[in-house]
C-alpha positions in Angstrom: -12.6 -13.2 -23.1 -11.2 -10.5 -25.2 -9.7 -7.2 -24.1 -12.3 -5.5 -26.3 -15.4 -7.4 -24.7 -14.5 -7.0 -21.7 -13.5 -3.6 -21.5 -16.9 -2.9 -23.1 -18.7 -4.4 -20.5 -17.1 -3.4 -17.8 -17.2 0.6 -19.0 -21.2 0.3 -18.8 -20.4 -0.4 -15.0 -18.3 2.6 -14.4 -18.8 6.1 -13.9 -17.1 8.4 -17.1 -17.8 11.2 -18.7 -18.3 9.1 -22.2 -21.8 7.0 -21.3 -23.8 10.1 -21.0 -27.1 9.8 -20.9 -30.1 11.9 -23.0 -33.0 12.9 -21.1 -35.7 10.1 -20.3 -32.8 7.8 -20.7 -32.8 4.8 -18.8 -29.6 2.2 -17.9 -29.6 -1.1 -15.7 -26.3 -3.1 -15.3 -26.1 -6.0 -13.1 -22.9 -8.2 -11.5 -21.6 -10.7 -9.1 -19.5 -13.3 -7.7 -20.7 -17.2 -6.8 -17.9 -18.0 -5.4 -16.5 -20.4 -2.5 -12.6 -20.4 -0.3 -10.9 -22.3 2.3 -7.9 -21.4 4.5 -5.4 -24.4 5.1 -2.4 -24.7 7.0 -3.8 -23.0 10.4 -5.4 -24.0 13.0 -9.6 -24.2 13.2 -11.2 -20.6 13.6 -8.5 -18.8 12.0 -9.4 -16.0 9.8 -8.0 -14.2 6.7 -8.5 -11.6 4.4 -9.7 -7.7 4.4 -12.6 -9.0 7.1 -11.5 -12.0 8.5 -13.9 -13.9 5.9 -11.9 -16.7 4.7 -11.8 -19.5 7.5 -10.8 -22.9 7.6 -13.7 -24.0 6.4 -15.2 -23.9 2.9 -17.2 -20.7 2.7 -18.8 -17.8 0.2 -18.7 -14.7 2.8 -15.8 -13.3 1.2 -15.8 -13.8 -2.6 -20.1 -13.8 -3.0 -22.3 -10.4 -3.8 -24.2 -9.4 -6.0 -24.9 -5.9 -7.3 -27.2 -3.5 -9.6 -26.4 -0.2 -11.0 -29.2 2.0 -12.2 -28.5 5.7 -14.2 -31.8 8.0 -15.4 -31.3 11.1 -17.4 -33.2 13.4 -15.7 -32.4 15.9 -18.5 -29.3 16.3 -21.4 -26.7 17.4 -19.0 -28.3 15.8 -15.7 -28.5 12.1 -14.4 -28.8 10.3 -11.1 -26.7 7.2 -10.5 -27.7 4.3 -7.9 -25.4 0.9 -7.3 -26.9 -1.2 -4.5 -24.9 -4.0 -3.6 -25.6 -7.5 -1.6 -22.4 -9.0 0.3 -21.2 -10.3 3.7 -20.0 -8.0 6.5 -17.8 -9.8 8.3 -20.2 -12.4 10.2 -23.5 -11.1 8.4 -24.7 -10.1 5.3 -26.2 -6.5 3.9 -27.7 -5.0 1.5 -26.5 -1.1 1.1 -26.5 1.6 -1.5 -22.4 1.3 -2.4 -23.3 4.5 -5.1 -26.0 7.3 -4.7 -25.4 10.7 -6.6 -26.1 13.3 -9.4 -23.5 13.7 -12.4 -23.7 17.1 -14.3 -22.2 17.0 -18.1 -20.7 20.5 -18.5 -19.2 19.7 -21.7 -18.0 16.8 -23.8 -14.8 16.6 -21.5 -15.9 17.9 -17.9 -18.3 15.9 -15.4 -19.2 17.3 -12.5 -20.8 14.9 -9.6 -22.4 15.3 -5.8 -23.8 12.3 -3.6 -22.1 8.8 -2.6 -19.1 7.9 -5.0 -16.4 5.3 -4.6 -13.1 6.1 -3.5 -10.2 6.3 -6.0 -7.7 4.3 -4.2 -6.7 1.8 -6.6 -6.7 0.9 -10.4 -9.4 -0.9 -10.0 -11.6 1.3 -7.9 -13.8 2.4 -10.4 -14.9 -1.6 -10.8 -14.1 -2.8 -7.0 -16.9 -5.0 -7.0 -17.5 -6.4 -10.3 -15.2 -9.1 -10.5 -15.3 -9.8 -14.1 -13.6 -6.8 -14.9 -10.4 -8.5 -13.3 -8.3 -11.8 -13.3 -8.6 -12.7 -10.0 -11.4 -13.9 -8.2 -10.0 -11.9 -5.1 -7.8 -9.0 -5.4 -4.2 -9.0 -4.0 -4.9 -8.9 -0.4 -1.5 -6.8 0.3 -2.7 -3.9 -1.4 -6.4 -4.0 -1.6 -6.5 -4.9 2.3 -4.9 -2.0 3.3 -8.1 0.7 3.3 -11.5 -0.8 4.3 -13.4 2.7 2.8 -15.0 2.0 -0.7 -17.3 4.9 -0.4 -18.0 8.9 0.8 -19.7 11.7 0.4 -18.8 14.8 -1.5 -17.9 16.4 -4.2 -15.6 15.4 -7.7 -15.1 16.3 -11.1 -13.8 14.0 -13.7 -11.7 15.9 -16.9 -11.1 13.4 -20.0 -8.9 14.7 -22.6 -7.9 12.9 -25.6 -4.2 13.3 -26.3 -1.9 12.3 -29.1 -0.8 9.2 -26.4 -4.1 8.1 -25.3 -7.1 8.7 -23.5 -6.1 11.4 -20.3 -8.7 11.3 -17.9 -8.1 13.5 -14.0 -10.2 12.9 -11.1 -10.6 15.0 -8.0 -12.6 14.8 -4.6 -13.6 16.0 -1.6 -16.2 15.1 1.0 -16.0 12.7 4.3 -17.3 8.9 5.3 -19.0 9.0 8.7 -20.2 6.2 10.9 -18.5 3.7 8.9 -18.4 -0.2 10.3 -14.6 -1.5 9.5 -13.2 -4.3 10.6 -10.6 -4.4 13.2 -9.4 -7.3 15.5 -11.9 -9.6 14.8 -14.4 -6.9 15.4 -16.8 -4.4 13.5 -15.6 -0.4 14.4 -17.0 2.6 14.3 -14.7 5.2 12.0 -15.2 8.5 10.9 -12.9 9.8 7.8 -13.5 13.7 7.6 -11.6 16.5 5.0 -11.0 13.7 2.7 -9.3 15.0 -0.5 -8.4 12.5 -3.7 -6.7 13.1 -6.9 -5.9 10.4 -9.6 -4.7 11.2 -13.0 -4.6 7.5 -15.7 -3.4 7.6 -19.4 -5.1 5.1 -21.7 -3.0 4.6 -23.9 -3.4 2.5 -27.4 -0.5 0.3 -27.6 1.1 0.2 -23.8 -1.5 -0.3 -21.6 -2.8 2.0 -19.0 -0.8 4.2 -16.6 -2.1 5.2 -13.0 -1.1 7.3 -10.4 -3.3 8.2 -7.2 -3.3 10.4 -3.8 -5.4 10.6 -1.5 -5.7 11.9 2.5 -8.5 12.3 5.6 -8.4 12.8 8.9 -9.6 9.7 11.4 -11.0 9.1 13.8 -11.8 5.8 15.5 -14.0 4.5 18.9 -13.0 1.4 19.6 -13.5 -0.5 23.3 -13.6 -4.1 23.9 -14.1 -6.4 26.7 -11.2 -8.8 27.3 -9.6 -10.7 30.7 -6.8 -9.0 32.1 -4.1 -9.6 34.5 -5.1 -7.7 37.5 -1.7 -7.7 39.4 -3.1 -10.7 41.4 -4.5 -12.9 38.9 -6.7 -12.8 36.1 -10.4 -10.8 35.9 -12.5 -8.9 33.3 -11.3 -5.7 31.7 -11.2 -3.6 28.5 -8.8 -2.5 25.7 -9.3 0.6 24.7 -7.9 1.6 21.2 -9.8 5.0 20.4 -8.1 7.5 18.5 -8.1 11.3 17.8 -6.6 13.3 15.5 -4.8 10.7 13.4 -4.7 11.7 9.3 -3.9 8.9 6.7 -2.0 9.4 3.4 -2.1 7.1 0.9 -0.5 7.1 -2.4 -0.4 4.6 -5.4 1.3 4.6 -8.9 -0.2 1.7 -11.2 0.2 0.1 -14.7 -1.7 -2.6 -16.5 -1.7 -4.0 -20.2 -3.9 -6.3 -22.3 -3.6 -6.6 -25.9 -5.9 -9.6 -25.7 -3.1 -12.7 -25.6 -0.8 -11.3 -23.2 -1.8 -9.4 -20.0 0.0 -7.6 -17.0 -1.5 -5.7 -13.9 1.3 -4.1 -11.5 0.8 -1.6 -8.3 3.1 0.2 -5.5 1.4 1.7 -2.6 2.7 3.9 0.5 0.4 4.1 3.3 1.4 6.7 6.1 -0.9 7.2 9.2 0.4 10.4 11.2 0.2 11.0 15.4 -0.3 6.9 15.9 3.4 6.3 16.1 3.2 3.0 13.4 5.7 2.5 10.4 4.7 3.6 6.7 3.7 0.4 5.0 5.0 -0.1 1.7 2.9 -2.8 -0.5 3.3 -4.0 -3.9 1.9 -6.9 -6.5 3.0 -8.1 -9.8 1.0 -10.2 -12.0 1.4 -11.6 -15.5 -1.0 -13.8 -17.3 -1.5 -15.5 -20.8 -4.5 -16.5 -23.3 -5.2 -19.7 -24.8 -8.5 -19.6 -26.1 -11.5 -19.4 -23.9 -9.0 -20.1 -20.7 -6.6 -17.6 -19.2 -3.9 -18.4 -16.9 -2.1 -16.2 -14.3 1.0 -15.6 -11.5 0.8 -13.0 -9.0 3.7 -12.2 -6.0 2.5 -9.7 -3.6 4.4 -8.1 -0.6 3.5 -5.6 1.9 5.8 -4.5 4.8 6.5 -1.8 7.2 8.9 -1.8 10.4 10.7 -4.9 9.2 7.3 -6.7 9.2 6.3 -8.2 6.2 3.3 -10.5 4.6 3.6 -11.9 1.1 1.9 -14.2 -1.1 2.2 -16.4 -4.7 -1.2 -16.9 -6.2 -1.5 -19.0 -9.3 -5.2 -18.4 -11.5 -6.6 -20.3 -14.1 -9.9 -19.0 -15.8 -12.3 -20.2 -18.3 -14.8 -18.0 -20.3 -18.3 -19.8 -19.3 -20.0 -17.4 -22.1 -19.5 -13.7 -23.0 -20.6 -12.2 -19.5 -19.5 -15.3 -17.7 -15.8 -16.5 -16.2 -15.1 -19.6 -14.0 -12.3 -18.5 -11.8 -10.0 -21.2 -9.8 -6.9 -19.5 -7.6 -4.2 -21.1 -4.8 -2.4 -18.7 -2.6 0.5 -19.7 -0.4 0.4 -16.8 1.8 3.2 -16.0 4.6 3.1 -13.0 7.3 5.2 -12.5 10.7 4.0 -12.2 13.7 1.2 -10.0 14.4 1.0 -8.3 11.0 -0.5 -8.6 7.9 -4.4 -10.1 6.8 -4.6 -12.9 9.4 -6.9 -11.8 12.0 -6.5 -11.6 15.8 -8.8 -10.4 18.2 -8.4 -8.0 21.1 -7.4 -10.6 23.8 -4.9 -11.8 21.2 -3.2 -8.7 21.3 -3.7 -7.7 25.0 -1.6 -11.4 25.6 1.1 -10.4 23.1 1.4 -7.0 25.1 1.7 -8.6 28.2 4.2 -11.6 27.1 6.3 -8.7 26.4 6.2 -6.1 29.7 6.6 -9.2 31.8 9.4 -10.9 29.8 7.5 -14.2 28.6 6.4 -14.8 32.0 2.8 -13.9 31.5 0.5 -13.7 28.2 0.8 -16.1 25.2 3.3 -14.3 22.1 1.7 -14.0 18.3 2.7 -16.4 15.8 3.8 -16.0 12.5 1.4 -17.5 9.7 1.5 -19.6 6.9 -1.2 -20.7 4.8 -3.0 -22.1 1.5 -5.9 -20.5 0.3 -8.1 -22.5 -2.6 -10.6 -20.3 -4.4 -13.4 -21.2 -7.2 -16.6 -18.9 -8.2 -18.0 -17.3 -10.9 -17.9 -13.9 -12.1 -20.9 -12.5 -14.1 -22.1 -9.2 -15.4 -25.9 -8.5 -17.0 
């Protein structure tokens, strides 16, 4: 797959000022992944990933998805866009509107939007669910597993300008995301993101690839209380663990670069996540990927790491892709991942967290500590667009 062809297909699925619609014009694009993965080296039932969907049996929950995006020109300057996505949400499948917004083309350089839009935390945020636009079957978890929020309601502006160095795009957004069911300790819990603000700046050069820097912040409220078996002082009985939080402020900073000349490609991001008022240490994460094409084949290698407060998770991923069709790519990956006890993308239940705290509080007399995790993940699938 050539770089030009890939960028062209991806651009049809991204919301940029370049593809304005005339009055009455309609555009539809579809995308999806059919993929399966397997977790080896851990006890049966262990989960890994953003929502713990990679299991010790072959499953398609994490990778498989199907989406469609339609846009309609209401006037020459005003258009409406709807993106619908079908995917597994933890242990059940859902069909939900991922995007639903109006876009006003103020001039050739400036677009204003309002409604539900994708978040811009990452370098691949615009095509986060369009696996065809990046080399991996699953984006590096150490970076892309940090913030689960993928869309928010509000307003934004996109300003593009052609410079002697390349195309410069600035995006700024404000809004909120309430009543979001997000993954926490092997359950789905209710999160609110209020007073959300973000900005990003990207320079797409002709010779040196794309450079990007971004910043986001929001006030976060979490309501979570789950039943567990607790120590009552004389024995064990029913109880609850309450991790509800209010007054948290999340701040996320990212810097990225990607390059693709049709033969060689590289991609890297480094990020910092800070949660104020919850006592946690800042989390630093990054990945570095390099790849080379051999005709219809693409081989790539990625190292990724996330660390916070002396704990870390790291992984090596090697992959091989084959271009089946101009709009379909067969991908295979092997990942070796290691994580310190209680940290990273391996799932822990509320009971696990309680038992670990009890073990520490009683000097090892009661409870059970969390263990260091090491696993091998094998993935295979097909990414496509239409």
